[in-house]
TIVO-2410 file (N, C-alpha, C; in nm, 3 decimals):
# residues 113
REC num residu      c1      c2      c3 atome chaine
REC   1      X  -3.334  -1.333   7.033     N      A
REC   1      X  -3.280  -1.409   6.925    CA      A
REC   1      X  -3.378  -1.408   6.807     C      A
REC   2      X  -3.326  -1.381   6.691     N      A
REC   2      X  -3.398  -1.380   6.565    CA      A
REC   2      X  -3.320  -1.459   6.465     C      A
REC   3      X  -3.379  -1.506   6.360     N      A
REC   3      X  -3.314  -1.568   6.251    CA      A
REC   3      X  -3.303  -1.467   6.134     C      A
REC   4      X  -3.182  -1.440   6.095     N      A
REC   4      X  -3.161  -1.345   5.980    CA      A
REC   4      X  -3.090  -1.416   5.868     C      A
REC   5      X  -3.165  -1.421   5.756     N      A
REC   5      X  -3.115  -1.498   5.645    CA      A
REC   5      X  -3.067  -1.637   5.684     C      A
REC   6      X  -3.139  -1.708   5.765     N      A
REC   6      X  -3.114  -1.841   5.801    CA      A
REC   6      X  -3.009  -1.856   5.915     C      A
REC   7      X  -2.960  -1.744   5.967     N      A
REC   7      X  -2.854  -1.751   6.085    CA      A
REC   7      X  -2.915  -1.692   6.201     C      A
REC   8      X  -2.892  -1.759   6.324     N      A
REC   8      X  -2.934  -1.693   6.449    CA      A
REC   8      X  -2.851  -1.568   6.488     C      A
REC   9      X  -2.921  -1.465   6.526     N      A
REC   9      X  -2.863  -1.337   6.557    CA      A
REC   9      X  -2.924  -1.291   6.685     C      A
REC  10      X  -2.835  -1.238   6.774     N      A
REC  10      X  -2.897  -1.173   6.897    CA      A
REC  10      X  -2.957  -1.047   6.852     C      A
REC  11      X  -3.072  -1.028   6.865     N      A
REC  11      X  -3.151  -0.908   6.820    CA      A
REC  11      X  -3.104  -0.785   6.887     C      A
REC  12      X  -3.060  -0.793   7.007     N      A
REC  12      X  -3.012  -0.668   7.074    CA      A
REC  12      X  -2.882  -0.616   7.019     C      A
REC  13      X  -2.820  -0.687   6.939     N      A
REC  13      X  -2.694  -0.644   6.879    CA      A
REC  13      X  -2.702  -0.614   6.735     C      A
REC  14      X  -2.826  -0.628   6.679     N      A
REC  14      X  -2.839  -0.598   6.533    CA      A
REC  14      X  -2.906  -0.464   6.517     C      A
REC  15      X  -2.845  -0.377   6.422     N      A
REC  15      X  -2.912  -0.253   6.394    CA      A
REC  15      X  -3.014  -0.277   6.288     C      A
REC  16      X  -3.128  -0.222   6.298     N      A
REC  16      X  -3.236  -0.241   6.206    CA      A
REC  16      X  -3.193  -0.199   6.066     C      A
REC  17      X  -3.123  -0.092   6.056     N      A
REC  17      X  -3.084  -0.045   5.925    CA      A
REC  17      X  -2.993  -0.149   5.847     C      A
REC  18      X  -2.914  -0.227   5.929     N      A
REC  18      X  -2.822  -0.322   5.872    CA      A
REC  18      X  -2.909  -0.440   5.823     C      A
REC  19      X  -3.027  -0.450   5.860     N      A
REC  19      X  -3.112  -0.566   5.823    CA      A
REC  19      X  -3.206  -0.539   5.707     C      A
REC  20      X  -3.190  -0.424   5.651     N      A
REC  20      X  -3.274  -0.380   5.536    CA      A
REC  20      X  -3.254  -0.482   5.422     C      A
REC  21      X  -3.365  -0.541   5.374     N      A
REC  21      X  -3.357  -0.636   5.267    CA      A
REC  21      X  -3.330  -0.776   5.312     C      A
REC  22      X  -3.296  -0.794   5.438     N      A
REC  22      X  -3.274  -0.931   5.496    CA      A
REC  22      X  -3.404  -1.006   5.531     C      A
REC  23      X  -3.404  -1.131   5.529     N      A
REC  23      X  -3.516  -1.210   5.572    CA      A
REC  23      X  -3.507  -1.239   5.727     C      A
REC  24      X  -3.596  -1.175   5.801     N      A
REC  24      X  -3.584  -1.184   5.946    CA      A
REC  24      X  -3.707  -1.257   6.001     C      A
REC  25      X  -3.678  -1.361   6.081     N      A
REC  25      X  -3.788  -1.439   6.137    CA      A
REC  25      X  -3.782  -1.421   6.292     C      A
REC  26      X  -3.888  -1.383   6.346     N      A
REC  26      X  -3.900  -1.364   6.498    CA      A
REC  26      X  -3.983  -1.483   6.554     C      A
REC  27      X  -4.003  -1.477   6.685     N      A
REC  27      X  -4.075  -1.590   6.749    CA      A
REC  27      X  -4.222  -1.598   6.691     C      A
REC  28      X  -4.271  -1.488   6.652     N      A
REC  28      X  -4.405  -1.491   6.592    CA      A
REC  28      X  -4.409  -1.563   6.457     C      A
REC  29      X  -4.308  -1.572   6.393     N      A
REC  29      X  -4.292  -1.643   6.264    CA      A
REC  29      X  -4.279  -1.793   6.284     C      A
REC  30      X  -4.266  -1.839   6.406     N      A
REC  30      X  -4.254  -1.985   6.434    CA      A
REC  30      X  -4.387  -2.061   6.438     C      A
REC  31      X  -4.495  -1.990   6.441     N      A
REC  31      X  -4.634  -2.053   6.450    CA      A
REC  31      X  -4.663  -2.101   6.312     C      A
REC  32      X  -4.761  -2.190   6.309     N      A
REC  32      X  -4.815  -2.244   6.182    CA      A
REC  32      X  -4.893  -2.129   6.110     C      A
REC  33      X  -4.917  -2.131   5.982     N      A
REC  33      X  -5.000  -2.029   5.914    CA      A
REC  33      X  -5.139  -1.998   5.981     C      A
REC  34      X  -5.193  -2.105   6.036     N      A
REC  34      X  -5.332  -2.087   6.090    CA      A
REC  34      X  -5.315  -2.028   6.232     C      A
REC  35      X  -5.196  -2.001   6.289     N      A
REC  35      X  -5.176  -1.942   6.413    CA      A
REC  35      X  -5.158  -2.042   6.522     C      A
REC  36      X  -5.170  -2.173   6.492     N      A
REC  36      X  -5.144  -2.272   6.595    CA      A
REC  36      X  -4.992  -2.286   6.621     C      A
REC  37      X  -4.960  -2.356   6.729     N      A
REC  37      X  -4.815  -2.368   6.763    CA      A
REC  37      X  -4.739  -2.447   6.656     C      A
REC  38      X  -4.620  -2.411   6.617     N      A
REC  38      X  -4.543  -2.480   6.529    CA      A
REC  38      X  -4.479  -2.600   6.597     C      A
REC  39      X  -4.409  -2.683   6.532     N      A
REC  39      X  -4.351  -2.803   6.582    CA      A
REC  39      X  -4.261  -2.779   6.702     C      A
REC  40      X  -4.175  -2.684   6.694     N      A
REC  40      X  -4.084  -2.653   6.807    CA      A
REC  40      X  -4.158  -2.598   6.922     C      A
REC  41      X  -4.249  -2.507   6.899     N      A
REC  41      X  -4.321  -2.443   7.015    CA      A
REC  41      X  -4.408  -2.558   7.085     C      A
REC  42      X  -4.468  -2.643   7.007     N      A
REC  42      X  -4.549  -2.749   7.062    CA      A
REC  42      X  -4.467  -2.844   7.148     C      A
REC  43      X  -4.341  -2.879   7.098     N      A
REC  43      X  -4.247  -2.962   7.175    CA      A
REC  43      X  -4.211  -2.900   7.300     C      A
REC  44      X  -4.192  -2.764   7.311     N      A
REC  44      X  -4.162  -2.700   7.432    CA      A
REC  44      X  -4.280  -2.704   7.525     C      A
REC  45      X  -4.394  -2.689   7.474     N      A
REC  45      X  -4.517  -2.702   7.554    CA      A
REC  45      X  -4.537  -2.837   7.611     C      A
REC  46      X  -4.523  -2.939   7.528     N      A
REC  46      X  -4.543  -3.076   7.559    CA      A
REC  46      X  -4.443  -3.130   7.661     C      A
REC  47      X  -4.319  -3.077   7.652     N      A
REC  47      X  -4.209  -3.135   7.737    CA      A
REC  47      X  -4.171  -3.032   7.852     C      A
REC  48      X  -4.255  -2.941   7.881     N      A
REC  48      X  -4.242  -2.841   7.989    CA      A
REC  48      X  -4.109  -2.774   7.983     C      A
REC  49      X  -4.066  -2.732   7.857     N      A
REC  49      X  -3.956  -2.650   7.832    CA      A
REC  49      X  -3.987  -2.502   7.866     C      A
REC  50      X  -4.103  -2.467   7.893     N      A
REC  50      X  -4.139  -2.325   7.924    CA      A
REC  50      X  -4.152  -2.310   8.067     C      A
REC  51      X  -4.099  -2.197   8.112     N      A
REC  51      X  -4.117  -2.149   8.252    CA      A
REC  51      X  -4.162  -2.017   8.261     C      A
REC  52      X  -4.080  -1.916   8.298     N      A
REC  52      X  -4.128  -1.784   8.317    CA      A
REC  52      X  -4.153  -1.716   8.188     C      A
REC  53      X  -4.093  -1.762   8.082     N      A
REC  53      X  -4.112  -1.712   7.945    CA      A
REC  53      X  -4.005  -1.607   7.903     C      A
REC  54      X  -3.911  -1.564   7.995     N      A
REC  54      X  -3.814  -1.474   7.950    CA      A
REC  54      X  -3.715  -1.527   7.847     C      A
REC  55      X  -3.681  -1.650   7.873     N      A
REC  55      X  -3.572  -1.708   7.771    CA      A
REC  55      X  -3.642  -1.783   7.661     C      A
REC  56      X  -3.771  -1.818   7.674     N      A
REC  56      X  -3.836  -1.903   7.578    CA      A
REC  56      X  -3.816  -1.859   7.430     C      A
REC  57      X  -3.841  -1.735   7.395     N      A
REC  57      X  -3.825  -1.704   7.253    CA      A
REC  57      X  -3.686  -1.731   7.199     C      A
REC  58      X  -3.585  -1.699   7.273     N      A
REC  58      X  -3.450  -1.718   7.244    CA      A
REC  58      X  -3.415  -1.868   7.218     C      A
REC  59      X  -3.472  -1.953   7.311     N      A
REC  59      X  -3.452  -2.098   7.307    CA      A
REC  59      X  -3.523  -2.151   7.185     C      A
REC  60      X  -3.641  -2.110   7.160     N      A
REC  60      X  -3.711  -2.164   7.038    CA      A
REC  60      X  -3.646  -2.123   6.914     C      A
REC  61      X  -3.601  -1.992   6.908     N      A
REC  61      X  -3.529  -1.941   6.781    CA      A
REC  61      X  -3.397  -2.021   6.764     C      A
REC  62      X  -3.331  -2.036   6.871     N      A
REC  62      X  -3.203  -2.107   6.867    CA      A
REC  62      X  -3.218  -2.255   6.823     C      A
REC  63      X  -3.328  -2.315   6.882     N      A
REC  63      X  -3.362  -2.447   6.839    CA      A
REC  63      X  -3.387  -2.462   6.691     C      A
REC  64      X  -3.468  -2.361   6.634     N      A
REC  64      X  -3.490  -2.355   6.493    CA      A
REC  64      X  -3.365  -2.350   6.405     C      A
REC  65      X  -3.275  -2.268   6.455     N      A
REC  65      X  -3.147  -2.259   6.386    CA      A
REC  65      X  -3.061  -2.381   6.393     C      A
REC  66      X  -3.065  -2.445   6.514     N      A
REC  66      X  -2.986  -2.572   6.528    CA      A
REC  66      X  -3.045  -2.677   6.436     C      A
REC  67      X  -3.178  -2.698   6.444     N      A
REC  67      X  -3.242  -2.803   6.362    CA      A
REC  67      X  -3.231  -2.785   6.216     C      A
REC  68      X  -3.223  -2.660   6.173     N      A
REC  68      X  -3.198  -2.629   6.031    CA      A
REC  68      X  -3.052  -2.672   5.992     C      A
REC  69      X  -2.967  -2.665   6.080     N      A
REC  69      X  -2.824  -2.693   6.055    CA      A
REC  69      X  -2.800  -2.845   6.081     C      A
REC  70      X  -2.864  -2.901   6.184     N      A
REC  70      X  -2.848  -3.040   6.219    CA      A
REC  70      X  -2.984  -3.099   6.265     C      A
REC  71      X  -3.050  -3.162   6.186     N      A
REC  71      X  -3.191  -3.210   6.210    CA      A
REC  71      X  -3.198  -3.316   6.318     C      A
REC  72      X  -3.093  -3.380   6.358     N      A
REC  72      X  -3.096  -3.485   6.460    CA      A
REC  72      X  -2.978  -3.466   6.556     C      A
REC  73      X  -2.969  -3.355   6.628     N      A
REC  73      X  -2.860  -3.340   6.715    CA      A
REC  73      X  -2.858  -3.428   6.839     C      A
REC  74      X  -2.732  -3.456   6.889     N      A
REC  74      X  -2.717  -3.528   7.011    CA      A
REC  74      X  -2.756  -3.439   7.133     C      A
REC  75      X  -2.764  -3.493   7.250     N      A
REC  75      X  -2.793  -3.415   7.367    CA      A
REC  75      X  -2.674  -3.323   7.393     C      A
REC  76      X  -2.553  -3.371   7.377     N      A
REC  76      X  -2.435  -3.283   7.388    CA      A
REC  76      X  -2.437  -3.167   7.288     C      A
REC  77      X  -2.471  -3.193   7.165     N      A
REC  77      X  -2.482  -3.091   7.062    CA      A
REC  77      X  -2.586  -2.981   7.100     C      A
REC  78      X  -2.700  -3.029   7.147     N      A
REC  78      X  -2.805  -2.941   7.189    CA      A
REC  78      X  -2.758  -2.849   7.301     C      A
REC  79      X  -2.704  -2.909   7.401     N      A
REC  79      X  -2.660  -2.834   7.520    CA      A
REC  79      X  -2.548  -2.732   7.474     C      A
REC  80      X  -2.459  -2.771   7.391     N      A
REC  80      X  -2.353  -2.682   7.338    CA      A
REC  80      X  -2.418  -2.561   7.260     C      A
REC  81      X  -2.516  -2.593   7.170     N      A
REC  81      X  -2.572  -2.486   7.091    CA      A
REC  81      X  -2.653  -2.390   7.174     C      A
REC  82      X  -2.717  -2.438   7.276     N      A
REC  82      X  -2.803  -2.347   7.363    CA      A
REC  82      X  -2.726  -2.274   7.474     C      A
REC  83      X  -2.603  -2.304   7.479     N      A
REC  83      X  -2.535  -2.246   7.600    CA      A
REC  83      X  -2.532  -2.095   7.607     C      A
REC  84      X  -2.558  -2.024   7.500     N      A
REC  84      X  -2.557  -1.878   7.500    CA      A
REC  84      X  -2.686  -1.822   7.553     C      A
REC  85      X  -2.793  -1.908   7.567     N      A
REC  85      X  -2.919  -1.868   7.618    CA      A
REC  85      X  -2.933  -1.898   7.765     C      A
REC  86      X  -2.952  -1.798   7.850     N      A
REC  86      X  -2.952  -1.825   7.989    CA      A
REC  86      X  -3.099  -1.843   8.037     C      A
REC  87      X  -3.124  -1.950   8.112     N      A
REC  87      X  -3.245  -1.985   8.175    CA      A
REC  87      X  -3.218  -2.015   8.321     C      A
REC  88      X  -3.302  -1.942   8.408     N      A
REC  88      X  -3.272  -1.967   8.546    CA      A
REC  88      X  -3.387  -2.048   8.609     C      A
REC  89      X  -3.480  -2.096   8.529     N      A
REC  89      X  -3.594  -2.168   8.584    CA      A
REC  89      X  -3.592  -2.316   8.566     C      A
REC  90      X  -3.551  -2.363   8.457     N      A
REC  90      X  -3.575  -2.506   8.419    CA      A
REC  90      X  -3.462  -2.601   8.448     C      A
REC  91      X  -3.337  -2.552   8.461     N      A
REC  91      X  -3.220  -2.631   8.465    CA      A
REC  91      X  -3.189  -2.705   8.332     C      A
REC  92      X  -3.254  -2.663   8.224     N      A
REC  92      X  -3.227  -2.701   8.089    CA      A
REC  92      X  -3.270  -2.845   8.052     C      A
REC  93      X  -3.302  -2.938   8.143     N      A
REC  93      X  -3.333  -3.070   8.108    CA      A
REC  93      X  -3.461  -3.083   8.024     C      A
REC  94      X  -3.558  -3.010   8.062     N      A
REC  94      X  -3.691  -3.006   7.989    CA      A
REC  94      X  -3.671  -2.942   7.854     C      A
REC  95      X  -3.579  -2.839   7.851     N      A
REC  95      X  -3.557  -2.774   7.726    CA      A
REC  95      X  -3.480  -2.867   7.625     C      A
REC  96      X  -3.393  -2.945   7.674     N      A
REC  96      X  -3.319  -3.045   7.596    CA      A
REC  96      X  -3.422  -3.147   7.544     C      A
REC  97      X  -3.510  -3.187   7.628     N      A
REC  97      X  -3.607  -3.291   7.591    CA      A
REC  97      X  -3.698  -3.225   7.482     C      A
REC  98      X  -3.732  -3.115   7.490     N      A
REC  98      X  -3.818  -3.045   7.390    CA      A
REC  98      X  -3.746  -3.039   7.256     C      A
REC  99      X  -3.621  -3.005   7.258     N      A
REC  99      X  -3.541  -2.996   7.129    CA      A
REC  99      X  -3.536  -3.136   7.075     C      A
REC 100      X  -3.506  -3.236   7.159     N      A
REC 100      X  -3.503  -3.378   7.110    CA      A
REC 100      X  -3.638  -3.415   7.041     C      A
REC 101      X  -3.746  -3.385   7.116     N      A
REC 101      X  -3.874  -3.415   7.064    CA      A
REC 101      X  -3.902  -3.346   6.926     C      A
REC 102      X  -3.867  -3.212   6.923     N      A
REC 102      X  -3.890  -3.139   6.800    CA      A
REC 102      X  -3.812  -3.197   6.682     C      A
REC 103      X  -3.705  -3.270   6.709     N      A
REC 103      X  -3.619  -3.325   6.601    CA      A
REC 103      X  -3.668  -3.464   6.571     C      A
REC 104      X  -3.767  -3.513   6.641     N      A
REC 104      X  -3.828  -3.645   6.614    CA      A
REC 104      X  -3.754  -3.752   6.689     C      A
REC 105      X  -3.671  -3.726   6.781     N      A
REC 105      X  -3.598  -3.825   6.845    CA      A
REC 105      X  -3.671  -3.870   6.981     C      A
REC 106      X  -3.626  -3.980   7.037     N      A
REC 106      X  -3.689  -4.037   7.159    CA      A
REC 106      X  -3.635  -3.974   7.274     C      A
REC 107      X  -3.718  -3.893   7.351     N      A
REC 107      X  -3.673  -3.828   7.469    CA      A
REC 107      X  -3.648  -3.924   7.587     C      A
REC 108      X  -3.698  -4.045   7.572     N      A
REC 108      X  -3.688  -4.144   7.677    CA      A
REC 108      X  -3.530  -4.182   7.695     C      A
REC 109      X  -3.459  -4.165   7.577     N      A
REC 109      X  -3.322  -4.206   7.584    CA      A
REC 109      X  -3.226  -4.110   7.654     C      A
REC 110      X  -3.283  -3.995   7.696     N      A
REC 110      X  -3.206  -3.888   7.768    CA      A
REC 110      X  -3.178  -3.940   7.909     C      A
REC 111      X  -3.059  -3.918   7.965     N      A
REC 111      X  -3.038  -3.946   8.101    CA      A
REC 111      X  -3.104  -3.858   8.190     C      A
REC 112      X  -3.156  -3.907   8.304     N      A
REC 112      X  -3.229  -3.823   8.404    CA      A
REC 112      X  -3.134  -3.738   8.478     C      A
REC 113      X  -3.166  -3.617   8.511     N      A
REC 113      X  -3.079  -3.534   8.599    CA      A
REC 113      X  -3.123  -3.536   8.735     C      A
***
């Protein structure tokens, strides 16, 4: 998953030639200018939304797109937005917590699974 001109795009379906002149942000672009973890990355770390790492870049990029569109999404909106990203390790609860935290919301309000 990458962000192309502000929209999430599955990178495996995008032809590089079609992106000529577009603004493309990859997972590397999510860090702070000094190289430290960005807000979303830090929330994923703090709330154990990271597991094997296979799905993590897509989850982080999708979260960035979601929060740009909806800065304070509900748990249901988060789950719906991320449903195209498959994770076999976490069961999604910690990922949802990380997204809530990255949006500045109280993760304690989430129902336990």
